[in-house]
Structures are given as structure tokens and as C-alpha cells.
Residue, then its C-alpha position, 0 to 999 in steps of 0.5 A: m711366375t706367380d699369378h696375382s690376378v683375381a676374378i673381380a669384375g672391372n669393366y665400367g662404362q660402355g662405348q658404342t657397339i656396332t656389328c663388324i666383319l671379322d677377318e680371321g685369316n684363311v679358312t680351312p674346312g675339315t671333318g669332325v665328329d660331334a658328341y653323338g658320333r655324327e660326322q660333320t664339317t668343321y672350319a678352322f681359322a688362321s687367326g680366330l677371334s672370340e668374344g672378349d678379344w680386342v681387335a684392330l681396324s683392318n687397313d687393307a685396301n680391300n676394306t672398302f664400304k662396297n666390299t664390306n656392305g657398309l660394315i667395319l672390318v676388324e682383325k687380330a692386332v699385330n706387333g706394333e699395331g696402332l689401330v686397336l679400336g675396341r673389343i668383341v662383346s658378342t659371340p661371333t655368328a656362324m658363317k652364312k656361307a662356307p668354303a668347299l676348299s681352303t683355296d676358296a677362302n685363302s685371301l681377303t678378297k675371296r673371303l669378302s666376295g664369297g661371304f666366307y666370314r663371321k660377324a660380331r658386335v664390337e664395342l668401340t672404345a678407342f674414340p673420344v666421340g663415338a659418332v659413326k657416320k656415312f660419308t661420300v668421298y671425292a677422289d682426287g686422283t692422287n691421295a688414297t684414303v687409308p683406314g685409320v688415317g684422317a689427315t687426308l680428308k676434309l669436309s667438302i663445303a660444295g658437296t655437303y650443301a649441294n647434296h644435304s649430306g656428308y661429303l669429303d674431299s681427298a687431300a694431301d694433309g691437313g684433315t682434322g676431327i675424323i677417322p675413316l673406317h674404310a679405304v678409298p683408292a686415289g681413283t680419278d679426280g671427281d670419282t665418288y666412294n662411300i665410307l664410314a668414319v668416326i667423328t672425333g672432334l672439330m673437322t676442317a672444311v674446304t670449298 
């Protein structure tokens, strides 16, 4: 196999960049020696990410606005992935907290609650309109919000104008112009949750 690629630059234009949490899978602590012979703790990620990598929006149910402190959760794409939203454009930060044992960070729930994750700036390239807005979602007890699936959300006329802020109603289908970046459970009718969402076009409104 012959490599005919060249190192000529080829990235033109730039989408909106936003700080995201990197879900890099299970975190395993270890021990290593640096260039000066000093022993230090090291960490290995099951699905490590680096600057320049393309990433997908996490559609895990734990990817909620509350669990992520309002940040977007991204991960490595998998075979058949349909949620690739952009690429990492900064060096991932060091973890603010580090697990003492691998079992402390062997699930997404544990990593989010314990703060065992890195963050990086991600250039959002997947959306024709790049406005990212915070919304409040009214649960309806039946339809959950799945990250990346906007058909279940419609602009709530009553909520939006009563609160002078963006409110969305959960729906079975028919939503347009919006892509949620966080999950919301079906919950109980009238429960409220927050999400970030990308506005991609004209939205559908309901009373």
C-alpha cells in the first residue's frame, strides 16, 4: 500500500468551539518513572482522546445537564456512528480529580459524579447553524429526550412567554429545527429539566 498523502494544510473555515467533557472510558491508575527517574502515578484511558480527534455526542442516559454541569459530553465514535459533531481543537486538560482505584472510575456514572474526566475545546462542525442555547424541558411522562434526536421536542408557547426564556415540550414526534445535546428522562408530566440544544433551523411551536 502506497501513501500518497501530503502535509499541505487543508482546514478552512471554523465552526463554533465549546468546552466539552471527554468520556474516555474506564480510567486505570498505574505507576511510571519520568525522565528524571522520579516515580509518579500515571493514568490510562480505555478510549483515550487527543487534540485533532473527531468526536461524537454521547447518547448515554447519564449525559444530563445536571450530571455534566451544563457541558457537552463527547466520546470516540463507534462503527455506524451517526452523532459525530466535531473535532477536538485543544490539548485535553489534566483531570482535576484522579481515581485511587480503577473500580472508582469504571462507569460513566462514577466518572461524572467523581469528576474523573478530562475536558477539551471541541469545534462543532456538524450543524448548519451553530447557535447553542440552554432550554428548560417539560417532561410528559412518556417521551424521553435522547441526545441528538430533536423530533421529540417542540417550543412551548406557554412556558416560553410566561418565563421569557426558552421552554420545550416533550412530544412523541414532529419536532423540527433543534438538536438536543443532553438527555431528559420521560419523568412525570410537568417535571422540568435543563438541556443545551443546537438550533439548526425553524422550530415547531405548540401551546
